[in-house]
N, C-alpha and C positions, 0 to 999 in steps of 0.2 A: 161486675162490680156488686152483686147481691153477697156474695164472697167475704168482701172486706165487714160490710154491714153485719152479718149475720157471726164473722169472728171475733167481732168487737167485745173486748173485758171488762172495757169500763168506758163512756161515753163523759166528754170531756163539755159541758155548757157554758156557753157567753149567758152574760145575763141583761144588760140593756140593750134593747132591740131581737132579743133572742129569748126569753124565758118569759121579760116583760117591759113596758113602756112607762116608765113615767110610776105612777101609783097601779098601773092597769097591767094583771096579768094576760098574756097572751096568750092566743087560742092555742089548746092541747096543752100548756103547759103542765098541770096538774094529773093529765091522765097519762103523761108520757112520762113521767117520774112514776106513777101507779106501774106501769106495767114494767119498766126498771127492778122495781125494788119487788115484782111477781114473779118476774125468772132467774132474781138473783142476780142481774147487771150489776155492776157497779158503776157510780157516777159521783161527782165532782163537779161543782162549780168552779170555772177557770174564768177569772175576770181580770181585764187588766186596769179597770177603773180603781188608782191606789189611793182616791179622796174619802174612802168609810172600810171602816175596821171589820174583820170578819163578826165580827159581835150586831155590828150595827146590819151588815148582809142578812144575818140569822134572825135578827127581829124585825126585820123588812117583809123577809119571805113567811115568816110567820102572823104577821099581819094580814098578809095575802092568802094566807091558809095550807102554808105550807111547812110543817114541825120539823127542821133538820137540827144536825150540832154543828159546830163552828168549824170540824174536821172534815166538814162537807164544801170547805168555802177556800180557795186557794187565788188569793190576789197577786198583782205585780209589786204591792208593798211589801208584802212576805216576801213574795220571792228576794225581793230587792236584798232586804235586810239580811238573809240567807248568804243571798250572793260574798254581798260586804263581809260577813260576819266571819267569813273563810279565807277571806283577806288579810283582816285587820280587826279580830275580836275588842271588841271595849272602844271601839275606835271615835275618832272625831269626827261630826258629821255635821257640815252646814246644811240642812234640808228647808226646802219651798215645798211646804206639804202642807195641809190641815192639821188640827190638833189630832184625830183621828192615824192618820200615817206617822205623827211625833209620836203618838202613845205606841205603836209597831216597833217602832224604831229604838224606844226607853226601855220596851219588853225584851229585845234582843241586846241590850248593855251598853248603847251608843251611849256616847257623849255629845249632846246636840248646842254647838256653837257655831259662832261665828268669828272666833278666833283661834287663825291657825290649824281649820280642820282639816282632813285627813282625803276625805273627799264632798263636792258639793254633789247634793242630789236634788235632780228637780222631779217631783209628783205633781199628782194634776190637785191643783191649786186651788179651792173654790172661795180659801181666803187669803186669795193673792193682794200683795199691797205694793206699789213702786219701792218704797225700802227694800222689800224681799228681792223685787227684781235687781234692783241696783246693785245691792249687794253682793248676788250671786255674776253679776256680769265683773264686779269687781274684780272677786276672788279666782275667774276664769280667767279674766286677763293677765293675773298675776301665777297662771298656771295650774293652779289646783285641780286634780282630779276630780272628770264631769261625769255624771251618772244618770241618768231618765232610769225613772220605772217603767216605763212605755211608750208607744209612738202613735196613740190614736190622736187625729187631726182635731174629732166632733166628735161628742160623747150625745146619743141620739135621744132625745126627752117629745112626750106627748105633744109639743106645738110646736117641732123644730129640730135642730142642734144647737147646745151648746159648747164654746168654743173649748179644746182637751188642749192636753199636753205639746202635742203637736205645734199646732197654731205657736203654742210659749218657745217653742224648740226653734220655730224661726224669727219669733222676737230676736232670742237672744244673740242667734246666729248674727241677725244683722248691727247688732250692736258691738257683740265680740270679734265674730270670724269663727267661733269654736261653735261645732257639734260636738254632742257628748261623745264622751271614746269610749262608752259600752252603755247598750240601751237592752233593759230586762225582756220586757215583757214580750207577750208574743208577737213578732212570729219567732225570739231571737232564740240564740242557742242557751243563755241560762236559766230561762224558764221552762224550756224543754230538759234541762238537766236535774234541776228543782225537782221537777215532776215525776221523770223516773225514781229520784230518789223518795218519792213520797209513796208512790204508790207502787214499787216493786216489781212495775211491768213493763215488758220492752214495748216499745214505742208502735211496732207494726198491732198491737193490739189495743191500740187507742181511737176514738172517732171523736173529733175536734166538730163541735155545732154551732154555730155562731153567723152572723149577720156582719162581717165585714170581708173582703176580698184581704187587703194586706196584713189583717192582722189574722183571722182565724182561719183563715180558708189558706193564705201563704204557710201557715202551720204544718201544711201537709209537704212541703219541703222537708221535713224532719223524715218521714216515711210513713206518719197514721195516717187515716181516713181521713176525709172533713165531709162534712153536709153544710152547704148554701141555706140558711132560712133566711126569705125573702120577705121578714118582718119587722125590719129596719135600716140601719143606710145602704145595703145593696137594691141596685134595682136588674131585674132581668137583662136588662141592655147592655149594666153597665159588666156584663162578661166579656161581649164579645172584646177582642185585643186586649184583655188582662190577661197579665203572665201566670195569676193565678186562678188555676180550675179547681172547683170541684168536684170529690167524685159524686155526690150527687145536688140538686138543687130540689127543692120542698118548700110549697108558699108558707109553712110554718110550722113550730113543732107538734099539729094536728096533724097534718098531712105525714111526717116522720113518725108518727105514733100508728096512723093506721100502716103503712108502708114495713113498718120493724115489725108491727104484731103477726100481719099476713105471713112475715116472714117465717117468724118462730114458732106458728101454727104448722108450714107445712112441713 
């Protein structure tokens, strides 16, 4: 198994529950990035959280002590815009999302409208209203194609969990009988295709580091290596019986830093 880690050319790092929790860096976060930079190993922050823009993530990471460019951030929101742009450039989108996600879609030249949209897109919307949900359900009942940015059920916070898009998918399904026609984010194929295009690397040379079995670790089904960190949603006992088994299990990025550092010095 150590071969998989030593042959990794780009680490894909989850954010919530992996790199930080709320406004607190998790152990080993900055040290792990410093090691990658010292060794010339590429990295990309890959998050399913579509409620924030790349700019907002960069600003948050800078406040926490990490100076990076927007090119180091890839969200399920951006991946969704890329996916839909290939299907319908300048298309009409009914978007249930935050102002940051609306800006992402506007930047890709989509028309945001509730009138005869080509697609209805459900994002992680921390500005969600009953009116937005009602309109989404009306459109889905009428047959509008339905896209979700990612499947996460909860988003980890310092005080516990907040409901994420997966919970909203269940609410909409109870009302309309419909589930998304396509889900973009981890672990689904559209985000893997977008990553391959962005990085120019074969999936076998990527390693996903994250705290969720059903998104981060499930990405291993595509062929990349996976590291589960126990600093977020998943507990060690959750591994038993799970169909998604990581290549490595680490307490946090501090342990991964030590493991990789020793490996690279051998």
